[in-house]
LUMGU-288436 format. One line per 10 residues: their letters; for each residue x, z, y of N, C-alpha, C. Coordinates in steps of 0.2 Angstrom, whole numbers, padded with zeros to 4 digits, m for minus. Layout:
# LUMGU-288436
A> X:Z:Y:X:Z:Y:X:Z:Y | ... $
//
This chain:
# LUMGU-288436
XXXXXXXXXX> 0004:0000:m0006:0000:0000:0000:0004:0000:0006 | 0003:m0004:0011:0007:m0005:0017:0006:0002:0021 | 0012:0003:0024:0012:0010:0028:0009:0009:0035 | 0006:0014:0037:0003:0014:0044:0008:0013:0049 | 0006:0009:0054:0010:0008:0060:0009:0013:0066 | 0003:0015:0067:0001:0020:0072:m0004:0025:0069 | m0002:0030:0066:m0007:0035:0063:m0011:0038:0069 | m0017:0040:0068:m0021:0043:0073:m0019:0050:0073 | m0021:0054:0078:m0020:0061:0079:m0023:0065:0073 | m0029:0063:0071:m0032:0066:0065:m0027:0065:0059 $
XXXXXXXXXX> m0025:0059:0058:m0020:0058:0052:m0014:0062:0053 | m0011:0062:0059:m0005:0066:0060:m0006:0073:0059 | m0012:0076:0061:m0013:0083:0060:m0014:0085:0052 | m0017:0080:0048:m0017:0081:0041:m0010:0082:0038 | m0005:0077:0040:0001:0077:0038:0005:0083:0040 | 0004:0085:0046:0007:0091:0049:0005:0097:0045 | m0001:0098:0043:m0004:0104:0039:m0001:0104:0032 | 0000:0098:0029:0003:0098:0022:0010:0100:0023 | 0014:0098:0028:0021:0100:0029:0021:0107:0030 | 0017:0110:0034:0017:0117:0035:0015:0121:0029 $
XXXXXXXXXX> 0011:0119:0024:0010:0122:0018:0016:0122:0014 | 0019:0116:0013:0025:0116:0009:0031:0121:0012 | 0032:0121:0019:0037:0125:0022:0035:0132:0020 | 0028:0134:0020:0026:0141:0019:0028:0143:0012 | 0028:0138:0007:0029:0139:0000:0037:0139:m0001 | 0041:0138:0004:0048:0138:0003:0051:0132:m0001 | 0047:0127:m0001:0049:0121:m0006:0052:0115:m0001 | 0057:0112:m0004:0060:0106:m0001:0056:0100:m0003 | 0056:0095:0001:0052:0089:0000:0054:0086:m0007 | 0060:0086:m0009:0061:0084:m0016:0058:0088:m0022 $
XXXXXXXXXX> 0058:0095:m0020:0054:0099:m0025:0047:0098:m0026 | 0044:0096:m0020:0037:0095:m0020:0036:0088:m0023 | 0040:0083:m0022:0040:0077:m0025:0040:0078:m0033 | 0045:0082:m0035:0045:0083:m0042:0039:0086:m0046 | 0036:0090:m0042:0030:0094:m0045:0024:0089:m0045 | 0024:0084:m0041:0019:0078:m0041:0021:0073:m0045 | 0027:0072:m0047:0029:0066:m0051:0030:0060:m0047 | 0032:0061:m0040:0033:0055:m0036:0040:0056:m0033 | 0042:0051:m0029:0048:0051:m0026:0048:0055:m0019 | 0054:0057:m0017:0054:0061:m0011:0052:0057:m0005 $
XXXXXXXXXX> 0053:0050:m0006:0051:0045:0000:0043:0046:0001 | 0039:0046:m0005:0032:0046:m0004:0030:0053:m0001 | 0033:0058:m0002:0031:0065:0001:0033:0064:0009 | 0039:0061:0010:0040:0060:0017:0035:0055:0021 | 0033:0050:0017:0028:0046:0020:0021:0049:0022 | 0019:0054:0017:0013:0058:0018:0014:0062:0023 | 0020:0066:0024:0021:0071:0029:0022:0068:0036 | 0023:0062:0036:0024:0059:0043:0018:0054:0045 | 0013:0055:0041:0006:0051:0042:0007:0044:0041 | 0012:0041:0038:0013:0034:0037:0009:0032:0031 $
XXXXXXXXXX> 0007:0037:0027:0003:0035:0021:m0002:0041:0020 | m0007:0039:0017:m0013:0043:0015:m0011:0047:0009 | m0016:0052:0007:m0015:0055:0001:m0022:0056:m0002 | m0023:0055:m0009:m0029:0056:m0012:m0031:0063:m0013 | m0038:0064:m0014:m0040:0071:m0015:m0036:0074:m0021 | m0035:0071:m0026:m0032:0074:m0032:m0025:0076:m0031 | m0021:0072:m0027:m0014:0074:m0026:m0014:0079:m0021 | m0019:0079:m0016:m0019:0084:m0011:m0020:0091:m0014 | m0025:0091:m0019:m0027:0098:m0022:m0021:0100:m0026 | m0018:0095:m0030:m0012:0097:m0034:m0006:0100:m0029 $
XXXXXXXXXX> m0005:0097:m0023:0000:0099:m0019:m0002:0107:m0017 | m0008:0108:m0015:m0010:0114:m0012:m0009:0119:m0018 | m0011:0118:m0024:m0010:0122:m0030:m0002:0124:m0031 | 0002:0119:m0030:0009:0120:m0031:0012:0124:m0025 | 0008:0124:m0020:0011:0127:m0014:0008:0134:m0014 | 0004:0136:m0019:0000:0143:m0020:m0004:0144:m0014 | m0007:0139:m0011:m0012:0140:m0006:m0019:0142:m0009 | m0021:0148:m0007:m0028:0150:m0010:m0033:0150:m0005 | m0032:0147:0001:m0037:0146:0006:m0042:0140:0005 | m0047:0141:0001:m0052:0136:m0001:m0055:0132:0004 $
XXXXXXXXXX> m0057:0136:0010:m0060:0132:0015:m0055:0127:0019 | m0049:0130:0019:m0044:0125:0022:m0042:0119:0018 | m0042:0120:0012:m0040:0115:0007:m0046:0110:0007 | m0052:0112:0007:m0058:0108:0007:m0058:0104:0014 | m0056:0107:0019:m0056:0104:0026:m0051:0098:0026 | m0045:0100:0023:m0040:0095:0023:m0042:0089:0018 | m0045:0090:0013:m0048:0085:0008:m0053:0080:0012 | m0057:0083:0016:m0062:0079:0020:m0058:0075:0025 | m0052:0078:0028:m0048:0074:0033:m0045:0068:0029 | m0043:0069:0023:m0039:0064:0019:m0044:0059:0016 $
XXXXXXXXXX> m0050:0060:0015:m0054:0056:0011:m0059:0053:0016 | m0060:0056:0022:m0065:0053:0026:m0064:0046:0029 | m0068:0042:0028:m0067:0034:0030:m0072:0032:0036 | m0073:0037:0041:m0077:0035:0047:m0073:0030:0051 | m0077:0025:0052:m0074:0020:0057:m0079:0020:0063 | m0077:0025:0068:m0082:0026:0073:m0082:0021:0079 | m0086:0022:0084:m0087:0017:0089:m0080:0016:0093 | m0076:0021:0093:m0070:0021:0097:m0065:0016:0094 | m0066:0014:0088:m0061:0008:0085:m0062:0002:0089 | m0068:0001:0092:m0069:m0005:0096:m0064:m0006:0102 $
XXXXXXXXXX> m0061:0000:0104:m0056:0000:0109:m0049:0000:0107 | m0047:m0001:0100:m0040:m0001:0098:m0037:m0007:0100 | m0031:m0006:0103:m0028:m0012:0106:m0030:m0014:0113 | m0035:m0010:0115:m0037:m0012:0122:m0036:m0006:0127 | m0037:0000:0124:m0035:0006:0128:m0030:0010:0124 | m0026:0014:0128:m0021:0018:0125:m0024:0022:0119 | m0019:0023:0114:m0021:0027:0108:m0024:0034:0109 | m0022:0037:0114:m0024:0044:0116:m0032:0044:0117 | m0034:0039:0120:m0041:0039:0122:m0045:0039:0115 | m0043:0035:0110:m0046:0034:0104:m0046:0041:0100 $
XXXXXXXXXX> m0040:0044:0100:m0038:0050:0097:m0043:0055:0099 | m0044:0056:0106:m0048:0061:0108:m0055:0060:0106 | m0058:0054:0106:m0065:0052:0104:m0066:0054:0097 | m0061:0053:0093:m0061:0054:0086:m0061:0062:0085 | m0057:0065:0088:m0057:0072:0087:m0063:0076:0090 | m0066:0073:0095:m0073:0076:0097:m0078:0074:0092 | m0078:0068:0089:m0083:0067:0084:m0083:0072:0078 | m0077:0074:0076:m0077:0079:0071:m0077:0086:0073 | m0077:0087:0079:m0076:0094:0082:m0083:0098:0080 | m0082:0105:0079:m0087:0109:0078:m0089:0113:0085 $
XXXXXXXXXX> m0085:0112:0090:m0087:0115:0096:m0082:0112:0101 | m0083:0112:0108:m0079:0111:0113:m0079:0116:0118 | m0073:0118:0121:m0073:0122:0127:m0068:0119:0131 | m0070:0119:0138:m0066:0117:0143:m0064:0122:0149 | m0058:0121:0152:m0057:0124:0158:m0055:0118:0163 | m0059:0117:0168:m0058:0111:0173:m0056:0114:0180 | m0051:0113:0183:m0049:0116:0189:m0050:0111:0195 | m0048:0104:0194:m0047:0100:0200:m0053:0094:0199 | m0054:0092:0193:m0060:0087:0192:m0065:0090:0188 | m0071:0087:0189:m0077:0088:0184:m0075:0086:0177 $
XXXXXXXXXX> m0077:0090:0172:m0075:0088:0165:m0078:0081:0163 | m0074:0078:0159:m0075:0071:0158:m0082:0070:0155 | m0084:0075:0150:m0091:0074:0147:m0097:0075:0152 | m0096:0077:0158:m0101:0078:0163:m0101:0073:0168 | m0095:0069:0169:m0094:0064:0174:m0100:0058:0174 | m0102:0057:0180:m0106:0051:0181:m0102:0045:0181 | m0105:0039:0180:m0101:0033:0180:m0097:0032:0187 | m0101:0033:0192:m0098:0032:0199:m0092:0037:0200 | m0093:0043:0197:m0087:0048:0198:m0081:0046:0194 | m0082:0044:0188:m0077:0042:0183:m0074:0036:0186 $
XXXXXXXXXX> m0078:0031:0188:m0075:0025:0191:m0070:0026:0197 | m0072:0031:0201:m0068:0032:0207:m0061:0035:0205 | m0062:0040:0200:m0056:0043:0197:m0051:0038:0194 | m0053:0033:0190:m0049:0029:0187:m0046:0024:0192 | m0050:0021:0196:m0048:0017:0201:m0042:0020:0206 | m0043:0026:0208:m0038:0029:0212:m0032:0031:0209 | m0032:0033:0202:m0026:0034:0198:m0022:0028:0196 | m0026:0023:0196:m0023:0016:0193:m0025:0011:0198 | m0022:0011:0204:m0024:0006:0209:m0022:m0001:0207 | m0017:m0002:0203:m0015:m0009:0201:m0019:m0012:0195 $
XXXXXXXXXX> m0024:m0008:0193:m0028:m0010:0187:m0033:m0015:0190 | m0035:m0021:0187:m0040:m0025:0188:m0047:m0022:0187 | m0052:m0024:0190:m0058:m0021:0189:m0061:m0020:0181 | m0059:m0025:0177:m0061:m0025:0170:m0058:m0019:0167 | m0051:m0017:0168:m0048:m0012:0165:m0051:m0005:0167 | m0053:m0005:0173:m0056:0002:0175:m0063:0002:0172 | m0067:m0003:0171:m0073:m0003:0168:m0073:m0001:0161 | m0068:m0003:0157:m0067:m0002:0150:m0066:0006:0150 | m0062:0009:0154:m0061:0016:0154:m0067:0020:0155 | m0071:0017:0160:m0077:0021:0162:m0082:0020:0156 $
XXXXXXXXXX> m0083:0014:0153:m0087:0014:0147:m0085:0018:0142 | m0079:0019:0140:m0077:0023:0135:m0078:0030:0136 | m0077:0032:0142:m0079:0039:0144:m0086:0041:0144 | m0090:0036:0146:m0098:0037:0145:m0100:0037:0138 | m0097:0033:0134:m0099:0033:0126:m0097:0040:0123 | m0091:0043:0125:m0089:0049:0123:m0094:0055:0123 | m0099:0054:0128:m0104:0059:0129:m0109:0060:0123 | m0108:0056:0118:m0113:0056:0113:m0112:0063:0109 | m0106:0066:0110:m0105:0073:0106:m0109:0078:0109 | m0111:0078:0116:m0116:0083:0119:m0123:0080:0120 $
XXXXXXXXXX> m0124:0074:0120:m0130:0071:0122:m0133:0067:0116 | m0130:0067:0111:m0133:0063:0105:m0138:0067:0101 | m0140:0065:0095:m0145:0068:0091:m0142:0074:0088 | m0136:0075:0087:m0133:0081:0084:m0127:0084:0088 | m0129:0086:0094:m0124:0089:0099:m0120:0095:0096 | m0114:0095:0098:m0110:0101:0097:m0110:0106:0102 | m0109:0113:0101:m0109:0118:0106:m0104:0116:0111 | m0105:0117:0118:m0101:0115:0123:m0101:0120:0129 | m0095:0123:0130:m0095:0128:0135:m0089:0126:0140 | m0091:0125:0146:m0086:0123:0151:m0085:0128:0157 $
XXXXXXXXXX> m0079:0130:0159:m0078:0134:0165:m0075:0129:0170 | m0078:0129:0176:m0076:0124:0181:m0074:0128:0187 | m0069:0126:0190:m0067:0130:0197:m0071:0127:0202 | m0073:0131:0207:m0076:0128:0213:m0073:0122:0216 | m0066:0122:0216:m0063:0117:0219:m0065:0110:0216 | m0066:0110:0209:m0068:0103:0206:m0075:0101:0209 | m0079:0106:0210:m0086:0105:0213:m0086:0103:0220 | m0081:0104:0224:m0081:0103:0231:m0077:0097:0233 | m0072:0095:0229:m0068:0089:0230:m0073:0083:0230 | m0073:0079:0236:m0077:0073:0236:m0074:0067:0233 $
XXXXXXXXXX> m0074:0066:0227:m0070:0061:0224:m0072:0054:0226 | m0078:0053:0227:m0081:0046:0230:m0086:0047:0235 | m0086:0052:0239:m0090:0053:0245:m0096:0057:0243 | m0100:0059:0248:m0106:0063:0247:m0111:0061:0242 | m0114:0055:0243:m0119:0053:0238:m0117:0053:0231 | m0111:0051:0229:m0108:0052:0222:m0108:0059:0220 | m0105:0063:0225:m0104:0070:0223:m0111:0074:0222 | m0116:0072:0226:m0122:0075:0226:m0125:0073:0219 | m0125:0067:0217:m0127:0065:0210:m0123:0068:0204 | m0117:0069:0206:m0113:0073:0201:m0115:0080:0200 $
XXXXXXXXXX> m0116:0083:0205:m0118:0090:0204:m0125:0091:0201 | m0129:0086:0203:m0136:0086:0199:m0135:0085:0192 | m0131:0081:0190:m0129:0079:0183:m0127:0086:0179 | m0123:0089:0182:m0120:0096:0179:m0126:0101:0178 | m0130:0101:0184:m0136:0106:0183:m0141:0103:0178 | m0142:0097:0177:m0146:0094:0172:m0144:0096:0165 | m0137:0095:0164:m0134:0097:0157:m0134:0104:0156 | m0134:0108:0161:m0133:0115:0160:m0140:0118:0157 | m0145:0114:0158:m0152:0116:0155:m0152:0116:0147 | m0147:0112:0144:m0148:0111:0137:m0145:0118:0134 $
XXXXXXXXXX> m0149:0119:0128:m0147:0125:0124:m0140:0126:0122 | m0137:0120:0120:m0130:0120:0117:m0125:0119:0123 | m0127:0119:0129:m0122:0119:0134:m0122:0125:0139 | m0116:0128:0140:m0115:0133:0144:m0110:0131:0150 | m0112:0132:0156:m0108:0131:0162:m0107:0137:0166 | m0100:0138:0167:m0098:0144:0171:m0094:0141:0177 | m0094:0145:0182:m0090:0143:0188:m0085:0148:0190 | m0079:0146:0192:m0074:0151:0195:m0075:0150:0203 | m0077:0155:0206:m0078:0154:0213:m0071:0155:0217 | m0071:0152:0223:m0065:0153:0227:m0064:0160:0229 $
XXXXXXXXXX> m0069:0164:0229:m0069:0171:0231:m0066:0176:0226 | m0065:0173:0220:m0062:0177:0215:m0055:0179:0216 | m0053:0186:0216:m0047:0188:0218:m0042:0188:0212 | m0036:0187:0213:m0031:0187:0207:m0032:0182:0202 | m0034:0176:0204:m0034:0170:0200:m0028:0166:0201 | m0024:0166:0196:m0017:0162:0196:m0018:0157:0191 | m0024:0155:0188:m0024:0150:0183:m0025:0143:0185 | m0023:0141:0190:m0024:0134:0192:m0021:0129:0187 | m0016:0131:0183:m0013:0126:0178:m0016:0127:0171 | m0022:0130:0171:m0025:0132:0165:m0030:0126:0162 $
XXXXXXXXXX> m0030:0121:0165:m0035:0115:0163:m0033:0114:0156 | m0039:0113:0152:m0038:0112:0145:m0044:0110:0142 | m0044:0107:0136:m0049:0105:0131:m0048:0109:0125 | m0052:0113:0122:m0051:0116:0116:m0057:0113:0111 | m0055:0110:0106:m0059:0107:0101:m0059:0111:0094 | m0065:0113:0092:m0065:0117:0086:m0064:0113:0080 | m0060:0115:0075:m0060:0112:0069:m0064:0115:0064 | m0065:0112:0057:m0069:0115:0052:m0067:0122:0050 | m0061:0124:0051:m0058:0131:0051:m0054:0132:0057 | m0054:0138:0059:m0050:0140:0065:m0043:0137:0065 $
XXXXXXXXXX> m0039:0137:0060:m0033:0134:0059:m0032:0127:0061 | m0038:0123:0061:m0038:0116:0062:m0040:0115:0069 | m0041:0120:0073:m0042:0119:0080:m0037:0114:0084 | m0039:0111:0089:m0034:0107:0093:m0035:0109:0101 | m0030:0110:0104:m0030:0110:0112:m0027:0104:0115 | m0031:0101:0119:m0029:0094:0122:m0027:0096:0130 | m0021:0093:0132:m0019:0094:0139:m0017:0088:0142 | m0018:0086:0148:m0015:0081:0151:m0009:0083:0154 | m0004:0079:0153:0003:0080:0155:0006:0074:0159 | 0011:0075:0163:0014:0069:0166:0016:0063:0162 $
XXXXXXXXXX> 0018:0065:0156:0020:0059:0151:0014:0057:0147 | 0008:0060:0148:0002:0057:0144:m0002:0063:0141 | m0006:0062:0137:m0010:0067:0134:m0007:0070:0128 | m0007:0077:0128:m0004:0081:0123:m0009:0084:0118 | m0008:0084:0112:m0012:0087:0107:m0008:0092:0104 | m0011:0099:0105:m0007:0105:0103:m0010:0108:0097 | m0007:0110:0092:m0010:0113:0086:m0005:0118:0083 | 0000:0120:0086:0004:0125:0083:0001:0132:0083 | 0002:0136:0078:m0002:0142:0078:m0001:0146:0084 | 0006:0147:0087:0007:0150:0093:0004:0147:0099 $
XXXXXXXXXX> 0004:0140:0099:0001:0137:0105:m0007:0138:0105 | m0010:0138:0099:m0017:0139:0099:m0019:0146:0101 | m0015:0151:0099:m0016:0158:0101:m0016:0159:0108 | m0011:0155:0111:m0009:0156:0118:m0015:0153:0122 | m0018:0147:0121:m0023:0144:0124:m0030:0147:0123 | m0031:0150:0117:m0037:0154:0116:m0037:0160:0120 | m0032:0163:0121:m0031:0169:0125:m0032:0167:0132 | m0029:0162:0134:m0030:0159:0141:m0037:0158:0143 | m0041:0155:0138:m0048:0153:0139:m0052:0159:0140 | m0050:0164:0136:m0054:0171:0136:m0053:0174:0143 $
XXXXXXXXXX> m0047:0174:0146:m0045:0177:0152:m0049:0173:0158 | m0048:0166:0158:m0052:0162:0163:m0059:0163:0163 | m0062:0163:0157:m0069:0164:0156:m0071:0171:0159 | m0067:0176:0157:m0069:0183:0160:m0069:0183:0167 | m0066:0179:0171:m0066:0179:0178:m0071:0175:0181 | m0075:0171:0177:m0080:0166:0180:m0086:0170:0181 | m0091:0166:0184:m0098:0169:0185:m0102:0167:0179 | m0107:0171:0178:m0111:0170:0172:m0115:0164:0173 | m0118:0161:0168:m0122:0155:0169:m0127:0154:0175 | m0131:0159:0176:m0136:0159:0181:m0133:0159:0188 $
XXXXXXXXXX> m0128:0164:0189:m0125:0164:0196:m0121:0157:0197 | m0119:0154:0191:m0115:0148:0192:m0120:0142:0194 | m0126:0142:0191:m0131:0137:0193:m0132:0138:0201 | m0133:0144:0203:m0135:0146:0210:m0130:0143:0214 | m0123:0144:0213:m0118:0141:0217:m0118:0134:0217 | m0119:0131:0211:m0119:0123:0211:m0125:0121:0215 | m0131:0124:0215:m0136:0122:0219:m0134:0123:0226 | m0131:0128:0228:m0129:0129:0235:m0124:0123:0238 | m0120:0122:0233:m0115:0116:0235:m0118:0110:0236 | m0123:0108:0232:m0127:0102:0232:m0131:0102:0239 $
XXX> m0134:0107:0241:m0137:0107:0247:m0133:0106:0253 | m0126:0108:0253:m0122:0107:0258:m0120:0100:0259 | m0121:0096:0254:m0119:0089:0254:m0124:0084:0258 $
//
C-alpha cells in the first residue's frame, strides 16, 4: 500500500498515541515489530502516520504494550478504522491543510470550548465579519480566495448548528465585541448573531468585561476540542507560523487549567447577554 504524503491531524494523533503507548511500555520499535511479526520499518511508518493500522494489529499492539485502558483502545480503533470522507475534503488542495484538519477534528469532537480575546469566535462569525477578517489579513488574495475561506468557515458551523450539535462554551473578551472589524452595521449584525446562538441549550456564552481587575490573560486565546476520552483532547492555537495542534499531556493540563481560570473571571451567561445587548445598542 502506498504511503501517505500528507497525514491529517487526526491520523497523526493516532500515530502519536501508539508511539506513546510503546514508550510507556519501555519497548524499542524493533521489539514492537518483533511482537507483531513485522519489520521495524512498518512500525516506523505507523508511528509517523505514513501508514494506517488495522484493528487487529492495533489491539495486538495495545496488548503487547500492557495497555488496560479499554476506552482508550476502543477510541484509537475508531480513529484507525473510521473512513469518514467529510465535506472538508472538497477543499483539499485548495485551502491549507490546517483548515481541513480543524474541520475534521470538530466533526469528531465531543465538545468545544473557546477563549476569544481579539476576534469573535469563528463558529459565531457572520459572513460579512469573516470576509472582512480574511480580506484584511490577506490583502494580496483575489476575491475568490477570500470567498473560499469564508465558505469553509460558514460550513464549519454545522457542529453547533446542525441536527446533532456538540456542547459549545465560549468565553469572549469585551474587546472582541467592541472592535469594529467591518463597521457598525456588520458589528451590529454580529452581536445579534451571538445573542441568537446563546439562546440554544447546547451553547454557553460568557464575557470577560473590561472592568475585570487582574486579568493578564490576553494571550489565552484557544480552542479546546474534546476527544472520545480526555486523553484524546486537542487544544488548537493560532501562532505566527500557522495553526498549532497541541496534545501533549502537560500541554493539555496547562490549557485546561488556563480555561478554568479565564472562565472563573468571566460574567455568568445572563449578565454576559445583558452586556452584549448594551454593546449592540451603542452601535
